N, C-alpha and C positions, 0 to 999 in steps of 0.2 A: 439650285439643282437638287432634285429630290434623290434620296437614297433608297434605291429599290434593289437591295441585295438579292432578293429571291425572284422578284417579279420580272425585272428587266432581262436578266440572262435567259430566262425561259421564254420571254417574249421574242428576244432576238433569235433564239434557237427555233422558235415556231416560225418566224418569218423565213429563216434560212431553209427550213424543211419544206415549207409550203411552196417555196420558189421552184422546187423540183416536182411538186405534186401536179397531178392533172385530174381534176374531178369537178364536174358540174359547172356551176356558174363561174367559179374562179378560173377554170380552164378557158371558158368562153371569153372572159374579160382579157386574159393574157393573149389569146389568139387574136382578139379584136384590137388589142392595144389601147383600150380605153375603158375607164370606169365611168359608167353612165349613172349619174346621181340626179335625183329630182328635187326641185325646189320651186318656190314661187317668188320671183323678184318683185312682184307688186306689193308684197308684204313690207318691203322697205328695209331700212337699216335698223340695227347694225348687222343684220343677218346676211342678206343678199340684196344689193342695190347697185344702181348705176353711179359710177364716180363722175367727177367733173369732165373727164375725157370721153365719157360715154361707155366706158368699159365696166364690166361687172366687178364689184369688190364686195367686201363684207367678211366678217370673221368666219362664217361657215364656208364661204367661197374659198378662202385661203386654206381652211382645214381640209376641204375636199381635194384641193391641189396637193396638199401634203400626203394625204392618204393614198391618192393615186400614185404618187411618186414612190411611196413605200411598196406598192404592189408591182412596180416596174412598168407602169403604163401612164398615159396622160389622162387628165380629167376631162370628161365630157358632160357639160351641164345641160339638163333637160328641164325647160320651164313648163310648169303645169299648175292648174288650180290647186291651192294648198290642200284643201280638204279631200281632194281626190288622189293625192299622191300614193297612198297605200294601194288603191285600186289599180293604178297603172304599174305599180310594182308587181302585183299579181299577174298582170297581162304580159310582163316581160319587157315593157318599154324601158324601164330603168333597172339598175342593179341594187340601188340603195336609196332610201329616203333620208334626206339630211337637211332639214329646214325648220329648226325650232320645234320639232315634234316631241311633246312631253310623253314620258313613259306612263302607261296605265295598264292595269290588269287586263282589261278588254283587249287592248292592242297586243299584249304579250301572248294572249291565247291564240292569236291569228298569225302574228309575225314574230320574228326573233329580233330582239333589241341588242345593239352593241352596248358595251359599257358606257356610262355617261361621259360625254365630253364637256358638259357644262352643268353646273348646279345653279339653279335659279330660285328666287323667291318672288312673291307677289307684293306689289307696293300699291297702297291706296293713295289716290291723288284727288284733291278738291281745289276749289278756288281759293286764292290767297286771302280774299276779303270775306270769306264765309267762315265766321267764327263758330257756326253750329256743328262743324265736323272737325274735331281735333284728334280723334283716335278711331279705331275700327268700330268700337262699340257705339259710337255716335251715329252709325248708319241705321241702327234700330230706332224706329220712330217712337216717340213718347206718346202716351195716351192723348188722343185728341188732335195729334199732328198728322199731316199727310205723310205717306211713305216716301223715303228718299229714293230718287231715281238714280240708279247706278248703271253705267255703261261698261260693257266688256266686249272683247273680241269673240265673235261667235265660234263655238266649238273649242274654245281654249280652256286651259286649266283654271284661269281666272273665273270663267263662267261656272265651272263645276264647284269651285271653292265657295263662291258667293252663294250659290244655291244651297249647298250643304250646310253652310254656317248660319245664313240668315233666313233662308226659306222665303216665306211670304212677308217677312218683316220689311223687305225692301222691294221696290219695283225694278226688276232686272230688265235692262235693255241690251239686246244683242245686235252687234254690227259686224259687217264683213271687213272693216278697215280701221286701223288703229288711230291714225291721226285725226280722222273725222270725229271719233269719240272724244278725244282730248279737246278738240275745238268746240264741241258741243258743251262740254263742261265749262270751258272758259267763257263761252257766250251766255251761260246761265240756263241752257235748255236741259242740262242734266246736273245733278248735284255732285256726283263723284264718278270716278272710274277706277278700276283695278287693272293693273298692267304688270307684265313681267318686268323685273328690274332692268334688264338690258334695254328694253324699250323706253323706260323712264329716263335712263342715263343718256340715251341717244337723242330722243325727241324732246325731253324736258325743257332745254334751253329755248326751243322754238315756241313755247307757250309760257311766257313770263307771268301770265295771270294765274297759273297753277302752282301748287307746291305739294311736296310729299307729306303725307299725314301718317303718323304712327311709324312703327318699325315694320320692315318687310316680314312677311309671314309665309307659311306653307312651302317648305323646301320641296323642290321638284327636280326632275332630271331631263335634260335634253339628250336624246339618244338617236342613233341611226337605226333604221329598220331594214331588214332583209327578209326574203322569203323564208318560211320556217324550215325548209329543207336545205338551205345554203349554209351548211355547217362550216365548210372550209373557208368560205368567204367571210363568215362572221368571225372566225378565229383570226384570220389575217387582219381584218379591220381592227379588232380588239388589240392585237399586238401592235399595230401602227399607232393607235391612240395612246397606249401605254408608253411607247417610245417618244411620242410627242410631249407627253408629260415629263418624262425623264430628261430629255435633252433641252428642255426649256422652250421648245417651239410653241407649245400651246400658250404658255404664259406670254411669250412675245407677241403672239397674234392678238390675244385678248387685251393686252396693254395698248397695242396699236389702236384698237377700236374703243378703248375706254371702258371695257366691261370686266376687267380683272377685279376680283375682290377676294376676301378671306375665305368665302365658301369654297373656292376652287382648291384650297389646300386639302380638302376632304376627298378629292377625286380618287386618290389611290386607295384609301380605306373603303370607299364605296365599291370600287372595282373588285376588291378581294371577295366581296360577298354578293356579286352580281350574277344572275338577276334576282330580284326579291322573290320570295315565295308567293306563288300565285294560287289563290284558292280555286277549288274545282268549279268549273263553269256550271251555273244553274241550268235547269232545263230550259230549252229554247222557248217553251210555251208558258213558263212560270209567270212572267210579267206582261205577256202580250195583251191581256185585257186592259191593264193600266195604260200601256202605250196606245192601244186603240182608242181609249178615251181621250188621250192628248191629241191624237189626230182628228178626232171628231170635233173637239173644241176649236182646233185650227181650221177645220173645214167650215165651221160656223162663221169664223172671221172672214174666210174667203167669200162665203155667201153674202155677208153684209157689205163687203167691199164692192162686190159685183152689182148687187141690187141697188146700191146707193149711187154708184158712179155711172152705170149704163143709162138710166133715165136722164141723168144730167147731161151725159154725152149726146143723147138723142135730141134733147131740147136745144142744146147749143148748136149741134150740127144742122138741125132744121132752120134755126135762125140764120146761120151763116149761109146756108144754101139759098134761102129766100133773098137775103141781102145781096148775094152775088148775081142773082138773076133779075131782081126787080128794083134795085137801088141805083142811084146815080154813080158815076164813075169814081168820085172821091171816096165812096164807101166800098165799092167793089174791089178796088186795088188793095187796100189794107186787108180785106177779108181773104183775097187770093193769097196774099203773103202769109196770113195766119195759117191757112191750110197747108201751103207748101213747106213752111217752117216746121210745123208739127209732123208732117209726114216724112220730112227729110232728116229729122233728128231722132235718135232712139229714145224710147220711153225711159230708160235708165238715166239718161242725161237730164231729161225733163224733171224727173223726180229729184235728182240731185240738186238742181237749181231751186226747185220749190222748197225743199226741206233744209238744205245747207246754205245756199247762197242768198236767197231773198231775205232771211232774217237779219243778215249782216247789213243790208241796205235799208230795210223797212223797220227793223226793230220788232217785227211781228213774227212769231214762230207758231206754226200750227202743230197740234199734237200729231204724232206719227200716223195714226189711223186716218185722220181727216186730210193730212197731206197726201196720203195714198189715194183717198177718194178723189181729191181734186186733180192729182196728177193723171190718174186713169181717165177721168172724165174729159179733161182737156185734150189728152192724146187721142182718145177715141172720137172726140167731136170732129176732128179733121176728117176721119174716115166716114163718119156718118154724114158729114156735110156733102161729101162726094156721092154717097148713096142717094141722099134726098135730092141732090141736084139732078142726078140721072132720072130719078122718079118724076120730078117736076117737068123735065124736058120731054118725058114720054107722054105727057098729057097733050092732046092736040091743041094748037094755038086757038082754034075756033071756040073752045070751051071758055076761055078767058074773054074772048071778044063777045060771046053770047051773054056771059054774065054781066059784062060792062054795059051792053046794050039794054039789059033789063033794069038798069039804074043802080046796080051794085057798085060800091067803091072797089078799088083794087084789093084793099085789105079784106073786105067782106068776101070778095070772089075767091081769094086765096083760102080763107078760113072755111068757107062753106062748099066750095066746088073743087078747087085744084088740089089743096093739101090732102084732103081725105082720100082722093084717088091715088095720089103719089105714095101715101103711107102704105096702101095695100100692095102697090107694086114692089116696094123695097123690103117687104117682110123677109124674104129669103136671105139677102145679104146682111140685113140688120141682125137676124138671128145668128148667122154665122159669126158675126162680130161679137155678139153677146157670149157665145160659147168660147171664142178665142180670148175674151176678156177674163173669163174664169181662170184660164191658165196664165195669163199675163199678170194676174195679181201676185204671182210668185216674185216679181221684181220688187214688190214692196218690202221684202225681207231686208233689202239694202238699207231701209230706214227704220229697222227694228220692229216692223209689223209681223207678228208671228202668225202667218197664214199657213195653208196646208203644205206647200212645198218647203217653206222655211222650217216647219216642224219636222218634216221628213228628213231634211238635211241634218238638223240638230240630233235627231234620234239615231241616225245611222253613224254619225260621227262619234256619239257617245257609246253606241252598242253596234259596232261594225259586223258582229256575227249575224245580226238580224236584218241586214240590209235588204235582202230579197223579200222577207216578210213585210218590212215597212214599205218597200216599193209596191208590192202587190196591194196592200191596204190603201195606199195613197192613190194608185191608179183606179181602184174600184170606187173610191169616194169621188174622184173627179168624174168618173163615168156616171155615178148616181146623181151628180149635180147637173151635168150637161145634157144627158140624154132626155130627161123630161122637157127641156127647152125645145129640142128637136120635135118631139111629139106635139107640143103646143103650137109650134110654128106650122107644122104640117096640117093640123086641124084648122088653124086660122086661114091658111091658104085655100083649103077645100071649101070652107064656109064662104069666103069671099067670092070664089069662083061660082058657087051655087047662086049667091045673091045676084052676081052679074048676069048669070044665065036667065034667071027669072025676070030681070028687067028687060 
């Protein structure tokens, strides 16, 4: 039990006083009878996750239950995408963000943080059989050696730390899910990963091929966030957290989930000086040219993904369409299954299989970029197959019969008579698919391909004050990439119509 001669009495008095107060969000919470807190259970343990009985558990889940009880209400969990939790806080959907959110100056400028409820550090992990990485400094490539590939959770403190410490000395890979990164290191697709210590403690035993390297570094703070004007709610939550430290509740919860360590003994001292001094925010326009440059580079990646995958999708689609219409039954049936399977399953799942699952069975792992190209091409080939099949069916049957009567083979007739006409017919839907593919490249961020949408998400997570500016620049870049395609398609349609009229 901690000795808090000064802090605890004042905290208890604060709770007592606030119980009779009626102001703002705190009053709404008490009238509602529920503290709505936001998290993302897909992030997994030990934060918030489904237990064996299907019910949610986790050290933050139990902490939220305790905080709500101290406010005299019940806890109401709201599941949302992790990176968007502060935005739904601003919308009023939740009252507090409580899901492993690290404190940062940028966030403190927009929202108010509670005192820390957990002090974490970052741990480097590598393969147990990889003797080339024995400490943090080993991540820096030696002259003549390729850069180490380091995987991190996208938008996390680990990402910011590796970038600030190592810069271009490592090849940083950003993923939306923790266990996938650890699996990729174990399989040899990545050299190392940097994770928060609670994640290493919880998931480490599931990856026996990995081990912790070096000492944990970069002390950070898990805090709750409330809207900047919710002063009464913030004070009430802080008092409840202090009480949890004093009565041993916090330690009991952390020991239950195996995340208690000596760093937590500093919580009281940190709370006395909270929040840290925040430097004055720089001008909104100061670094925009730099950020615009990052978005342009990401847009170039989007262009490369699109222009490499779409022609491949068109070629595959045309071959599948011809096979379904002009091949024997033993060929048509598998091709029909190919189309229905790809149209009936999401692109995200198909990318997951290509990048994460196939290497486990084949031993062959594609680089992220080429896995994205292949995934997009295969997915869109199913839709292009239907476009081309419709185009081929639109050609009168008599044209094939006439070509055959002139002595052409079926292959020659298709190549010289049928397919050229079908291609002209399907220009509008194929163009629409091409434009759609530009936007679907955003799914490739799941496999650490930093395309335009992925860069936008990274930038607004790191600099939430500029979310609107980043969104506007991203939208304009997408428009600049897709609109010329519409003009080209319109010109091609007009040209083909004129040719057909002259004939």
